[in-house]
Structures are given as C-alpha cells and as structure tokens.
C-alpha positions in Angstrom: 0.0 0.0 0.0 1.5 3.4 -0.9 2.3 5.9 1.8 0.0 8.7 2.7 1.1 11.7 0.6 1.2 14.1 3.5 2.8 14.5 6.9 -0.7 15.1 8.4 -1.8 12.1 10.6 -5.2 13.7 11.3 -6.3 12.9 7.7 -5.3 9.2 7.9 -7.7 8.1 10.6 -10.9 9.1 8.9 -9.7 7.1 5.9 -9.1 4.1 8.2 -12.5 4.5 9.8 -14.1 4.5 6.3 -12.2 1.4 5.2 -13.3 -0.5 8.3 -16.9 0.0 7.3 -16.8 -0.1 3.5 -16.9 -3.9 3.2 -20.3 -4.0 4.8 -21.8 -1.2 2.7 -24.5 -1.6 0.1 -23.8 0.2 -3.2 -26.3 3.0 -2.5 -24.7 3.6 0.9 -21.2 3.7 -0.7 -22.3 6.2 -3.4 -23.8 8.7 -0.9 -20.5 9.8 0.7 -18.1 9.3 -2.2 -20.1 10.0 -5.4 -19.3 13.3 -7.1 -22.0 15.9 -7.2 -23.8 16.3 -10.5 -23.6 19.9 -11.5 -22.4 22.0 -14.4 -19.0 23.6 -14.0 -15.3 23.5 -15.0 -13.6 20.1 -15.4 -13.3 18.5 -11.9 -16.1 20.6 -10.4 -18.3 17.6 -9.7 -15.6 16.0 -7.6 -14.8 19.2 -5.7 -18.5 19.8 -5.0 -18.9 16.2 -3.7 -17.0 17.4 -0.6 -17.3 21.2 -0.6 -20.9 21.5 -1.9 -22.2 22.9 -5.1 -22.2 26.4 -3.5 -18.9 26.0 -1.6 -20.7 25.3 1.7 -19.9 21.8 2.8 -22.0 21.6 5.9 -19.2 19.6 7.5 -17.1 21.1 10.3 -13.9 19.5 9.0 -14.3 20.6 5.3 -13.9 24.4 4.9 -16.4 26.8 3.4 -15.1 28.1 0.1 -17.7 30.7 -0.7 -16.3 33.1 1.8 -12.9 33.4 0.1 -11.8 35.3 -3.0 -11.0 33.4 -6.2 -7.4 34.6 -6.0 -6.9 33.1 -2.5 -8.5 29.8 -3.5 -6.3 29.6 -6.6 -3.3 30.2 -4.5 -4.4 27.5 -2.0 -4.9 25.0 -4.9 -1.4 25.7 -6.3 0.3 25.3 -2.9 -1.6 22.0 -2.4 -0.5 20.9 -5.9 3.2 21.6 -5.3 3.3 20.3 -1.8 3.9 23.6 0.0 0.6 23.1 1.9 0.1 19.6 3.4 -3.0 17.5 2.7 -3.2 14.0 1.3 -6.8 14.7 0.2 -6.1 18.0 -1.5 -2.7 17.1 -3.0 -4.5 14.5 -5.0 -7.5 16.7 -5.8 -5.4 19.6 -7.0 -3.2 17.3 -9.1 -6.0 15.4 -10.7 -7.0 18.2 -13.0 -5.0 20.3 -15.5 -3.2 23.3 -14.0 -5.2 25.6 -16.2 -8.4 24.3 -14.6 -7.5 25.6 -11.1 -8.4 29.2 -11.9 -11.9 28.4 -13.2 -12.6 26.2 -10.2 -11.5 29.0 -7.9 -13.8 31.4 -9.6 -16.7 29.0 -9.5 -16.4 28.5 -5.7 -15.0 31.8 -4.5 -18.0 34.1 -4.7 -20.9 35.5 -2.7 -23.9 37.2 -4.1 -23.6 41.0 -3.8 -26.7 41.3 -1.6 -25.6 38.5 0.8 -22.0 39.8 0.9 -23.0 43.4 1.8 -25.3 42.4 4.6 -23.0 39.7 6.0 -20.0 41.9 5.8 -21.7 44.7 7.8 -22.7 42.2 10.5 -19.2 40.8 10.8 -17.6 44.2 11.2 -20.2 45.2 13.8 -19.6 42.0 15.8 -15.8 42.3 15.7 -15.1 46.0 16.4 -17.4 46.5 19.4 -16.5 47.7 22.8 -13.4 46.2 24.4 -15.2 44.7 27.4 -13.7 44.0 30.8 -9.9 43.4 31.1 -8.7 39.9 31.8 -9.8 36.5 30.7 -13.4 35.8 29.9 -15.3 32.6 30.6 -17.1 33.1 27.3 -14.9 31.5 24.5 -16.4 33.8 21.9 -15.5 36.9 23.9 -12.1 35.5 24.8 -11.5 34.8 21.1 -12.5 38.4 20.2 -10.0 39.8 22.7 -7.3 37.6 21.3 -8.2 38.5 17.7 -8.0 42.2 18.4 -5.0 41.9 20.8 -6.9 43.7 23.6 -4.9 42.1 26.4 -1.5 43.7 26.3 -0.2 41.2 28.9 -0.1 38.6 26.2 2.5 38.7 23.5 0.2 37.7 20.7 -0.3 39.4 17.3 -3.7 40.9 16.3 -5.3 38.3 14.0 -7.8 40.8 12.7 -5.0 42.9 11.1 -4.7 40.3 8.3 -7.8 38.1 8.7 -10.5 40.6 9.7 -13.3 41.0 10.6 -13.2 44.2 8.5 -13.2 43.6 4.8 -11.4 46.9 4.2 -8.6 46.0 6.6 -8.2 42.3 5.6 -5.3 41.5 3.3 -6.5 40.1 -0.1 -3.8 37.4 -0.1 -4.9 35.9 3.3 -8.1 34.0 4.0 -11.2 35.5 5.6 -12.0 33.6 8.8 -15.4 35.1 9.6 -18.1 32.4 9.2 -15.6 29.6 8.7 -16.4 26.3 10.5 -15.1 26.1 14.1 -13.7 22.6 13.8 -11.8 23.4 10.6 -10.3 26.6 12.2 -9.1 24.7 15.2 -7.5 22.0 13.1 -5.7 24.6 10.9 -4.3 26.5 13.9 -3.0 23.3 15.5 -1.3 22.4 12.2 0.3 25.8 12.0 1.5 25.6 15.6 2.8 22.1 15.1 4.7 22.9 11.9 2.5 20.8 9.6 0.9 23.6 7.7 2.4 25.8 5.0 1.5 27.6 1.8 1.0 31.2 0.9 3.5 34.2 0.9 3.2 34.7 4.7 3.5 31.2 5.9 6.5 31.9 8.2 4.6 34.7 9.9 1.6 32.5 10.5 3.7 29.7 11.9 5.4 32.1 14.3 2.1 33.5 15.5 0.5 30.1 16.0 3.4 28.8 18.0 2.4 31.3 20.7 -1.1 29.9 21.1 -2.1 27.2 23.6 -5.1 24.9 23.1 -7.5 27.1 25.0 -6.6 30.1 22.9 -6.9 28.2 19.7 -10.4 27.0 20.7 -11.4 30.6 21.7 -10.2 32.0 18.4 -12.1 29.3 16.4 -15.2 30.0 18.5 -15.0 33.7 17.8 -14.4 33.6 14.1 -17.0 30.9 13.5 -19.6 33.0 15.3 -19.3 35.8 12.8 -21.2 36.3 9.6 -19.1 36.0 6.4 -17.5 39.1 5.2 -17.4 40.7 1.7 -14.4 39.2 -0.1 -11.7 41.8 -0.7 -11.1 42.8 -4.3 -7.9 41.8 -6.0 -5.2 39.6 -4.4 -2.5 37.4 -5.6 -2.0 33.8 -6.7 1.7 33.8 -6.3 
C-alpha cells in the first residue's frame, strides 16, 4: 500500500474509519458519501462539489467553506496543495487530478458570494468584531475571549492581532490571506493546530503565521475558532495574488 502523501496524521484516521466500514456497505450507501455531485462547472467541479458542496458550503465542520474566500486566494491554495507547500493528502490528489489551467476556473466557481448577501453579512461581521473592548482579563465566554485575542486587547499577552490580516473588516483584511469570519469552528481549530505544530504551509506569509500560531495554547486556539466561526461571512476583498 502506498504511503499517505502528506505529513498530516489527522487525515489518515478518517480514511481508516471509512475502510473499516466499506466492506459492509451496500452500493447505494457507498455512493452517498463518495459519489461526485452532478452539476455544471469546470472540469473537476463535480468531484470538488462532492466534498465542498455545489455552492462552496460543505456543511461539514472539517471541510472548509469556500464561498467566503476570494477566487485569488482559492487559486493560491490549490497551487500550494498541488506543489506540496501546503500539506494535505486529500487536496494534494484533488489539485493534481485536474490540469493546472483548470484551477483558476474552479477557484472562480467556488470563491464568490452574491452582492446582496455579501454586503449584509460583511456589515454584520464588522459590527460584531469591532465593538467595545469589554472588561480586562480572561473571559469565561470563549467567543468573547477569542474576540479579545483576535484584536490583541490584552496587552499582557505577546500575541499578534489576528484581525489585522484576517478581519473582521473587509477593508482591513489583506487580499492574499483567508477570511476567517463564518468559517467552521472545527476546521479553524485544526488549521491553527497544524500551523502551531509545523505541519501547515503555503502562501506568501507562511512563516509569519507559523510564528504566530506557536504562541497559542489549546484554549486560545479553541477561543479564536469559536469567535471567528460565530461571525457572519465578510465581503471578499477585491484583488489579491495567486503567487
């Protein structure tokens, strides 16, 4: 059996769990979780939508929402999966199974929000993130604690302000970094742990993110994930880079 094409052990165990059950599955039960979605789109779109959903909303805590990101960011992510700079056995295969020229159309197909939805959601996200600072010190509410961490409101902690790159605030957020508002909590926790443990890469500012994540403990990671997942999605920033 070939080795798993990634250093990430967290992906292997779900595959093992699936394989332990597959022998007892009926054909219709097997097709439900593995069959590609039937929908029009660029080559490979059906397979992508099988996990991420036709509209980029997977409904699965471990599979990220794509509709909240810019096409430029999604294309960059696919390219870094494809060349191995970003680790994932699932996505290394998926990004390599289609021609390179297909990655941009796929990113454009998933990375979008309707104008009306984006405007309203972005306003809600900014209002939720930039409110009053609240009482000093730790909070028992993980969402409030995550907000304080994201805005670096506690000067006793040597942690960067997450919002300066990731929002909430579509005007402040860098176009070559992902929006976190509205992303799934479980996915955010996993990614922050991967960054902290040196198993995540990709993107022009990977070193900065690795350094920031190394300063986070488990409780802080959980709080940041709780905060960002509680926000409404933002308006994707215009422009960006796929380098």
